[in-house]
N, C-alpha and C positions, 0 to 999 in steps of 0.2 A: 716451859712449852706454850707458846701463844697457842689458842685455840685454834687458829685454819693448822697450825703445828697438828695437833691431838687429831684435828677432822683427816687432813693428812694420812695422818699419822693407824689412824685406824681405817682410813681406805686400803692405802696401799699393805697391809697384815693381812686385813680379808680379801684382798684381791689376788694371796699367793706368797707373799716375799715369805710369810712363813709354816708355807707348805698347805694352806686352806685347800682343799683339791674339791673341795662340790662346786660347781659348776656355780646354781642356783646360790648360794652364799657369795660368791664373787661378785655374780652379775649386781643383787641387790647390793650389796657392797658399796662396789661402781657408782651408779645409779644414783643412791641416798648423798655420799660425795659430790659426785657433780651436779646434784640438786640444791646440797647446800652454797658448793662457793656460788654455782649462781644467779642464789638469793643474795649472796654477799655480797658479787659485780653488781647486782641491780641497785641494789640500797647504795652502794659505794658512785652508780651513777648518777643516783638520784641527787646525793651531798654532793655531788661537781657541782649540781647548778646554783648550791645554796653557796655557796663557795663567790666568794668578790659581792656583787650587788644589784642594782636591776640593770644596770649597764648591760647586761653579756645576755640578759634573760629577753630583752627589746629585741636586742641584735643578734638575736639564735647563735652565739661564739661562746664556744667554750675556749679558756686561758687558767696557765696557772697563778694568774698576777690579776689588780687589779690595773685595768683599762687605763691606757693614758690618752690623756687628750688629740696625744698624732692618731691613735690606735680607736680612738672613735668619731676621728673626722674620716677616715679611712673607712669605718662598717656604715657610717652616713652616709656617705656617696658612691658606697661599692655596690654595681649592683648585680653581678655577676657570681654563682654557684656552678665550682666546677668537682666532683671527685672531693666534696666535703670538704671546700678549700674556700675561699671569699676571697670574689677576685673584684679591681677593678676593668673598665673599660677603657680605651685614651681617651673618649670624654668624658667621662666620669672624672678624669685625674684636672683635665683644666677645668673644670668648670667645681671644682674641691679650689682652684686657685683663684679663680673670676665669677663665680655665685655666693652671694650670703647663705644660700638653703640648695641642699640638691633639686631633682628633677621631681616630681611626683612618680611614685611607682607605689606598686601595693606589694609588690615581692619580689626578692631577685629572680635573674631567668636561670633559670638549675637548665647546663647544656652536657650533653652526654660527647662522647668522645667523637666522632664524626664533625659534630661540630665546631670541636674546637677546630678539628685540624685544617678544616675547610677558614676559617676563619681565622686562624695563622699562619695561614698561606698566601696571605693578602699584604704579610708583615716585608716591605720592602728592606735589600741591603741598605746599609751606611751610604753607599755611596752613591744614592740614588735620593738620598734622606732628604729634605727642605728645611721649609721653617713653616709649613705648614701639615706637619707628618702626621701628628694626633688629631687636630679636624679631618684628611683627610681617610684615616681610619676610623674615623666617628664610632659605632660601637663592636667594631673588629679589629679584640685584640684584649689579649688577656692581661691586665699587672696587676704584679701579688703585693703582700707586703711593706717586702721587702724591696720590690722595684718603687715602690709610693717611696718608698725612706732613701733612696737611690738619689730617686726624681727629686725629692724637697731638698736636697742636700747640693744636686746643683740650684737649684734656683736660690738659695740663702746664701752662699758662698764667695768668697772674691774668686775671681783666677788661680790669685796666689795659692788658695788654699783647698785647690781644684788642683791643684799639680803636688800636692802634696799629698791629699787621697789618689793622686793617681799612681805615684811612687810610693805608695802604702800594696794596692792591689798587683805589684808590680813585684811579683815575688823572687821573683832571680834575677831581677836587677839584668833583665833583655832589655829592657825600654819599655818593651813590646806587654802588653796584661792580652790574655787569653783566658777560656772561654772558663777554665779550673780556677785559674790563679781571680777571676771574679764571679765566680760563686763558693770563693770562700771564704774574704770578705762578706759574701750579703748570708751567705750558711747563720751570720752570727745571729741575724734577725728570726723573732721566730714564723709562722705562720701564722696564720687566724681562722681556726675549721667552727665550720658552721654545727649545731647543732641539731638542726632540722628533723634527722633522719633520727638521732635520738632521742630526741622527744618524742620523737612517734614510737620509739622502742618500750621508753618509758613506761606510755599509758597504756601497754599491756599487760592484760596479768601476768606475774608469773609461770612462766611455760620452762619446762626443762629444754633443754636444746645441746643436746653431744657436741654440737659445733666448736661450743665452747671450752672443753676441755683444756685443749692445748695450750688454748688464751689464758685459763686460770691457771694451770699450772705454770706457765711464762715466766709470770708475771707474780704468782709466789712464791716463787726459786726466791728474790730476792730478798721477802719480806722471811723468809725462814733461816736463810742462811748468813744474811747480810742485817740481818734487821731494821732494814729499808723497809721504806711500801712508796714506793714508784711509781702507784698504778695511774695509770690515762686513760681518757677513753678510749676503747678501737676504733680506729677507723681503716677505711679501706686501704688506706697508703701509709707507711711511716712518713715522719716529719720527713727524715732522709730522701726519702722519693718523691715529697712533695717538693721540696729547696729545691731539685734538679732537675724538677717538671720547665719545660720547654713557655717561656714567652716575648711577647713581645718584644721588650725590650733585652730577651737574652738572642732572639733571631734577628732582631733589625741589628744589633754590634758585633754578632760575632755569628750570622749566616745561617741557614736553613742546616746545616750538616757542624754547626759549632765547632769548624775549623779559621775559621779569621783569627787574626790575633789584631788587636788596634793600637798604635803610636799615639806617642803625647797627642800629633795635632788632628789624626784623626778622634782621638776623644773631647776636643779644644771645639772640634767641627757641630759634635751633636749639642755640646754645654752650647754653645751660639746661637746653634738653629733652636733650642728648646726652652732659652731666655729671649728669645722675640719673639716667641709663637705664645707667649705669654704674657709677656709683656703686650704686645701688639693688640691681642683680644681683650684683653681690658681695660683701653684704651678705647677701640673704637666699641667699646662696653657704652661709657661714658659721653663719649664724639656723636654719636647718633646719626653717621651720617654725613660729619663734616670733618674741616682740616684742623680743627682746631678744638681743647672743649675749654671749657667757661673758667676763671677761675672759682668759682663753689666749686666747681663739678670736679677742678684737680686738686679742693682739700679734702672735699668727700673721698677722692683714692689715693690720698695723701694719709687717715684715720681710720681707711678703712682695715678692719681686722683690730684696731687698738680696742683697749681695755679702760674707756675713758667714760665715768657716766653721766647720763640724759644731757647733766647743766656744764659741763667740762665741754662733749662733743657741741651741741649748740652753742656756747658760747666763743669758738672756734670756731662756726661756721656763720656764727655774727659777724666776725671780725672781718673773717674776707670781704662779704659780700657790701660791706661799707666802708675798706678801705680800696678796693681795687672796682675796676671799671669793665663791662665787659664783655668788651675788646682785648683786652688782654688778655688771654687765648697764651696756651700751649699747645707744641705742635708733637706731632707723631714724636721725631726727631731729638724734643725737648725731654717728653718725658724720657725718653732712651738713657738718655746721661743720668738722668736725676734716677735711673733704675740702676745702672753700674752702680751709680753713686750709692745706694741700699745695701749693694754686693758687699761693697765696703768701709761697708758702717763700720764693722771691731774695727779697723787699721786704722780710721780716720779716729774710734773714739780713745784710741791711745795714743796719737798724736796731740790730740788735746784737751788727754787725763788732766795739766795741769792748772787749764781750764776749768776743768771743773772739780777737781779740790778743790779752785776756792772760790767755786762759783761764780767767778767772772765772766758778765756778757759779753760779749763780741762785738761787732761792731759787719757790713756787709763785705768788706775790704776782706777783712780777717778771714772773715764764714769764708768766702770762692778760696780764696789761698790753698789754706787749710785741709779744703774741695781737695783740688790741680795737686795739693802735695803728695796723699793719701792715694787719691785714683787714677793721677795721671792723665787726667781729661780735665777741662776746662766747664765748670756747673754755668748753665746757659742764664745772662743780668738778670732777663724774667725772671727765671725759677726762682731763683734767690730772692729776692722781689716776694714772689709771690709765698715764701716762704717763712718770713722774715711776717710778712702779715697774717699770716696763719698764727705764729709763735713770738713776737714782739709784742707783750701783753700791754708795755707803758706807751708804745707807741711813739717810741725816743731812739731807734734808729738801730738797736740793741736787740742782741737773744743769749736769751740761757741754755747753753753748751747741755745744763742735764735734765732739762725736761723735753725740750728735743731731741736728745738721743735717747729716752725713756716711751717716748711715744715712737716717735721709727724706730727702736728696735721692735716692738709691736707689731706694728706696720712689715713688715721683713721678716718675721716669723707666724706671720695670719694668725697671733693670741698664742699659736702650740710650740710656745719654747719651754722646753724641758727641764726641770728641776727635781735634782736627785736631793733626797731631804733625809735616806734612807743610809745606815753605815754598807759598808763596800761588802760584796760578799763576793768568793771566788766564779759565781755566775759572774756576779758585776765585773771582775776583772778580764774575764774571755769577751762582754761583749765592748769593754771601754771602746774601741778603735769604729765604731757606731755608734754610739752614743753619744762622742766626742764631733762625730761628724755631721749628726743630726739633731746636737744642742741648739 
């Protein structure tokens, strides 16, 4: 029997399981039992913060695994905390896609229930949404980590992939997705819990707290009778309650009462609005009030978030500056068509796999034809010229697909493309759908 079993066994025997009648002995034994388990509990809390790496301490977050790149990006930009859960505001989300660094802040905003209700009350229904939804809401909204992954998926996948995702949400094949079906898929993502309050408790001296007794017994039962130890830090709300918490995305898609159901066309409206808003914000940032961005700025936008060393990055930029004229700019519509192409990069890569396997360079005409076949939309000649100005190393009018696809793949995923180097587990299997969507 484990030492915890012996402690609980002694406690239960002395409390009266074997007929001990003295109330004094029963009380002393109960106190000793609770005190011992409380000490163990606090020790485990302290150990929990030593699991993983320094990133968890930096962001005041508790997880049972090493933080992924996407989780780190979320925590870096998230500025809100409510009920020990970390959230982004709508503008935090936009910043995470359009800014290289988050806005300066000292601490996250810790909100109360009344503030959250007032904030979420400003969320418009889908029929009143538009291409400035996130900008208009600004700091008035909650976006959970599960919402963040959902939005990132919409911004990095093509229409065809999104249709597959919609079919996966539509559990009963009704052609409509309701809130419960949406929550079923969204619940596969864990929330990111703040340890700000728990860390304060850690610094307190070990004190006897009888209110912890029921929590201790509940969590010790698994250890005693199943041999497992699924201990976790005690938060004010369970993981299931957190996953069902109303957020800006849930209210926008399914209404304040959660009774709205969405068709594929409804989802596509939200998809198109989101795509356009992020694309437009990024364009306006580089256009600086003008109708066109310069070729060098176009190169900066294309190479943004890519994993390149300083010399490679400078070489691409210098190449663009030398081969183009200042008046050879890119309009918002041309940038929009290039963004659509990026979202179809997976299909484009499949279509040109023979070229990449043979490492065969292609001409501008062949490149433009491949883009049109995979995206269903012609890429503007100006954009094609600028792409070749960046990636045509020899200036011979030919481009290597392999190099181009590697750089563009980083750009599409903002340098956060997930790679699973571990063996598969049952937990991984249950999450395979959301992992595939967000890869």
